[in-house]
N, C-alpha and C positions, 0 to 999 in steps of 0.2 A: 614622717617617713615610715614609721612603724605601722601607722594606720593604713597607709597605702599597701604595704606588704601583706597585712592581714586580709585586706579586701581581695588581693590577687589570689591568696591561698584559698579563700572562701569560694571564689569563682572557679578555681581549678578543681576543688573538691566537688563542687556542685556539678561541674561539667563531667567529671569522671563518674559520678553517681548516675547522671542522666544517661551517659553512654552505656553503663553497665545495665541499667534498667531496660534501655531500649533493646540491647542484645538479648536480655532474658526474655523480654516480651516477644521478640522475633523468634527465638528458639521455642518458646512455649507455643507460639502460633503455628510454627512449622510442625511441631509434634502433634498439635491438635488437628491440623489439616491431614497429616499422615494417618493418625489414628482414626480420624473421621472418615477418610477415604476407605481405610481398611475395614471399618465397621460397616460402611455402606455397601461395599463391593465384595465382602467375604463370601465364600461359598459355604452353603449349608445343605444338609441332606435331610429331607423330611420323609419319614415312612408313611406310605399311603395304604398299602395292603400287603398281606402275607407276612412271612417270618423274616425279619432282618438277618437271621442266621444264615439265610440262603446266600448272602453276599460273601460268606467265607469261601476262600479258595480262588477268588477273582482279584485281578489287578487291572486297573484302568487309570490312565492319567490324562490330564488336559489342562486347558486354560480358558478362563472367561475374561473378556477385556472390554473396557469402556474407555474410548479415546486412548490415552497413554497409560492408563491404570490397568495392570494385569494381575489377576489372581490365579495362581497355579494350584491345582488340586491333585491329590494322589489317593485313590481309593484302593485299599488292600486289606483283604480278609475282613471286610466289614467296617474298617476304620477309615476315616476321612481326615487327611492332613492337608493343610493349605499354607501357602506362602504368598507374599504380596510384593509387587515392585511397581514403582512409578517410573515411567519412561525408561524401560529396559533397553539394552542394546538390541535394536531390531535386527541388525545384520546377523546376530548370533541367535536371537530368540526365534526367528522365523524358521530356522533350519530344523528345529525340533518338531515342527508341525506341518511342513510342506515337503512333498516329494516331487522330484522333477518329472515333468511329462515331456514328451518329444513332439514338437510341432513340425510339420513337413509341408513341402510345396512340390507339386508335380508340374513339369513343363515339357514341351515337345520341341526339341532342338534339331536343327539341321545336322545331318551326319557329317563327320569330318571328310568323307570321300566326296561329298557333293557341294561343300561350302564354297569352294572357289568358283564353281559354275553359278551358284546362287548369287554370290557377291558380284560377279561380273555382270549379271543381268539386273542388279539392283539400281533403283533410282532414288534420289534424294527428294523427299516430298515434305512440304510444310503442312503440319497437322493443326497446330494452333499458332498464335502470333509469335510465341517464343519457343516453339517446339517443332523439331524436324525429325523425320524418320528416314531410314533406308528401307525401302520396300521392294520385295521380290516374290518369287513363288518357289515352292519345293514340293517334292513327293516322297523323299526319303528322310525319315525322322528317327531319332533316338529318344525314347522316353526316359527322362531323368528325374531323380528324386533328390531334393535337398532337405536334409533333416537337421533341424536346430535342436541342440541339447544344452540348455542353459546358455553359457557364454561361448560355446563351441559349435561347430557345424561340420557336417560331412555331406558329400555329394556322390551318388552312385547311379549307374545306368540300370534301368529296369528291363527294357526290351527294345526291339527294332520294329518299325512299321514302314511298309512300302505301300503307297496309295496308287490307285489306277490313274488318277489325274492329279496334277499339282494344285496346291492351295496356297493362299497368301501367307507370307511370313514378313516380319519386320524387326527392326532394331532401332533403338534411340540413336540419333545421329550426332548429338552434341558431344563435345570432347569431355570425357568423364573426369570426375575428381579422383583423388587418390583412392578412395574407397569404392566409388561408383564403377571403376574399371572392371571390377570383379562381379558386378551384378548381371544377372541373366538378361535384364532388359537391354543391355548393350550388345547382345549378340542375337543372331537370327533365331526366332522361335515362332511357332504357329500362332497366327492371330486368333484363330478359333479352334477349339479342341474337339469339336463334334466328330470330325472325320477320323481322328487318330486315337481318341481316348477309349479305354476299356473301363467302364464305370464299376465293374465288379472288383477290379484290383488296383486301379491307378490312384485311388483316394483312401483306401482302407487297409493298406499293407502293414501298418504298425498297430499292434494291439496293446492296450494297457499302458503302464508307465515304465520309465526307465528303472532298471533294478541293478543292484550291485552284483557283479559277476567277477569273482576272483578279486584282483586288484584294479578292476576297471568297471565298465558300464555295459549292461546288457539290454537288448531290445528283443521283444517278441515279434517276429515277422509272421503276419497272419496267414498269407496265402503263398502258394508256390507261384512265382512270376518268372517266366522263362526258365533259366537254369538255377534260379535262387529258390531253394526249397523252403517251405514253411518250417519254422523252428525258432530256436533261441540263438541269437547272434551276439558276439562281442563287438561293441562299437568303439572305435578310436577316432573321435573327431579331431579337428584342428581348431586353433583359436582364430578369431577374425583378423587379428594382426598377421598371423601366418598366411591367411587367405589373401590379404592385401599384398603380401610380399611375393606371391606366386608370379612367375614370368608370363607375359603375353604369349599366346600360341596360335593366334588367328587374326584375320583381318575382317573389318566391316568398313566398306569403302576403302579409304587409305589409312584407317586407324588401326592400331594394334589393340587387341582385346584378349581377355581370357575366354576361351571358347566355353559355351554352355554345356558342351559334352565332356569337358575336362572333369575328371573325378578327383576328389581329395578326401582324406580320411579313409578309414577302412571299416568294413563290416564283414567279419569273419564268422563262419558257422561254428557254433559251439555244440549244439545238439538239435538234430532234425529228426523227429520220429518218422519212421518209414511209412507209417500208415496215417499221417496227420492230414486232414483236409483243411482244418483251421487251427492255428496255434494262438491261444488267447491270453496267456499269462505266463510270466516268469517271476520267480520270487526266491531270494536266498533263504536257505533253511539251516538248521543246526548241523554240526559236524561237516561243514564245508559242502553241503549238498545244495542242489538247486531244484526247485519245483517247476515242472512244466505241465500246463493244463492245455488240453487240445480236444478237438473233435476228430473221431476216426471216420473212415468212409461211410459208415452206417449211421453217422450223426450221433454217436454215443460219446458223451463227455468222459475223458480219461485224464488221469494224472500220473506222471512219472517222476521219480526221484533220480537225479543225475549227479554223478560224482564230479570231482574237479577235472577229470580227464574227458568229460563229455560222454560218459557211459551210463546207460540205464542200470540202476541197482534195485528198483522196485517199480511196480506198476499196479494201478487199480482202476476199475471203472466206477464212476461217481453215481451211476444210476440216474443220469439226466439225459434226456434226448434233446439235441439241438435242432433248430429249424433249418430251412434251406438258405436263409439269409445269414447275416453276420451274427455270431454268437459272442457275447462278451461278458466278462466278469470283472468285478472290482475287489481288489485286496484291501480289506478294512484295516485301520490302524491296529497295531498289536504291541504287546509288551515283552514278547519272547519270540525267538526264531524257531522255537520248537513247534509253534502253532501257526496256523493260517486260517482265517475265516474269510471266505469268498462270497460276495454278494452277486448272484447271477442277475445281470441287468435285464429288466423288462420281463422277468419270469417269476418274481415273488418267491425266490428260493435262496437259501443260504447253505453253504457247504463248509463244514468244520473239519479240519485236517490236523493231525498231530504226527510228529516224526520222533521215533525213539530207536536208538541202536541202528541207525542207517536204514530203517524201514518205516512204512506207514503203520502206526499203531492204532490210529483211529481215523475213520472217515464216516461222516454222518450228514445227511441232508435234512434240512428243516424248512417246511413250507411256511410262507408268510401270507398265504391266501386268506383274505378276509380279516386280517389283523393289521390295522393302519399303523400301529406303533412299530411293529416288526418290519412292515414294508418300508417305512420311512427311516429306518435305523441308519445312523451316521457312523456308528462304531459298534463292534461286537467282539467279545473275547471269550475264550473257553476258560472254565474253571480247572483247578488241578485234578479233580476227579474225572474230568472229561465227559460229564453227563449233562452239562447245561451251558447255555450262552447268557452272558450279561450284555444287554444291548442298551445303547444310549440313543434316544430318539427325541426330536423336538416336540415340545408341547405348544400348541398354538391357541391364541385368543382372538376372537372376532370382536372388533370395536364397532359399535353401532349395529344396524340391521344387517343380518347375513344376506348376501347376495351371490348367487351361484355364478353370475356373469362378471363379478367384480371381486378380485382377490386382494385389492390394495388395502382393505381394512382388516386383513388377517396378519397377525404378528406373532413371532416366536417369543414367548414369555417364560419359558422354562425348559428344562431338559429332564425327561423321564428316564429312569433306570429300571429295567425290567429283567427278571431272571426267567428264561424260558428253558424248560427241560428239553433235551434233544429227542426224547421219545414222543414229542408232540402233545404232552399233557398240559394242564393248565399252568399258567405262570406261578412261580413260587413266591415272587416278591415284586412289588412295585413301589418306587419312591421317586421323589422329585428333587433334582439338584438345582438349587436356586442361588443366584447371586443377589446383590442388593437391589438391582433393577427389578428383578422378579419378586423378591420378598417384600421390599419396602415401598416400591413405587408402582408395582403392578396394579394395585387397586385404584390408582389415579388415572387409569387409561381413559381417554376421552376421544372425541372426534378428531382432535388435532394431534393425536399421538404420533402420526407419521411425520410431523413437522419438528419433532425434537429427537435428539440422538440417543436417548436412553433405551436403546434396543439391546436385545440379548445376543451376544456373539460367543460362540463356543467352538474351540478347536480341540483336537485329540492328539496327544503326543505320539509320535511314531517311534518304532523301535530303531535303535541306532543304525542298523544296516539299511533301513529304508529311508533315511533322511537325505535331504538334498545336499547337505554339507559333505557327507561322506562320499557322495558320488562326484 
């Protein structure tokens, strides 16, 4: 009996030891994997040319990622700090690096005054085996814009059009589902837009990205369309659930529908410069001010600072001439609302702005003509002295034989950081920001590089006011 008890004790002790060793091995393995990933993907900065002291006074932040492994970096006053996360919360992580843009749709709806006549003349026509339409003709249209802003939407009228002769209109004839009832396709709209569209305004009325405006969202309205002037507007969209709950207010055949001319949400003017031909950018700045960039009637680019009441408090000319077509700028990621660096699209120009004490304290234009690094910059920030830009630009590697007709063998394998004086003189510094893909595996590039996922991905952190989550 004693021998049996001893054996049981031995088995139990061995079992406990085995479990303990297994747990220790698993923990060590997990630590090795974590440290291994960290070592392989950590960000490093290699000095290539110039004086590293030129990085003092700059702050830039971003992340490099490979699959679910994210390395975050913070460059400040020449020092690089990094942190690492495996499988971070994407719903929170992405907001630091993405700003909302507004997508929009233009359609040509039958006016409320003529819809009964159009509906009375409509015929039910089979288009496909399982698709039927109500088809008619109309000559009176209201041009409508539906603007999607993240998970919300608004719809507004742009202008009225009366044609000399009627054109074909149609609407889906099937009984809509709960959500489909509110879709434009279930009301009468023009089948072809050629006769009613204005290509100068109907598709380019929103400029830039959504921006924070007070406690809400702002849109830059590019052109004056009918009685809606070019300017900055406060947008108040509604949710898609609220849209689905709107009552029917029209008929298609014998069906109740939400008319395509029904407006929802609001777009209220905040600041409309009297002499603006095109408004191209709105951006929140320090001290509750808002930046408005626009072209005047002489095609000169201007910038205004506007207070919370929508009143201009400062004005400058940027020294840039716009063309006859669309003029557009991109606000690059920043780390303070005191500064803004604008990239003039298709013009190889950068505009650096700084606000202090409610006024513009700095505005400087820098040409990127002939400089591929500056021209391809994905981020640019001002230093505290206000005399130079730090730009982040992709570095590319060609795998195999270079071919001007085939860009599929060109890959981003690093990020260059370059300090450019605003006076246009030679760069003060050039360095390479590498992650493990660039540093450790980049030398193993081969013809099959495109088939494996160890590519370089880099995002730049947005200032809090510019982030999607805030909006």
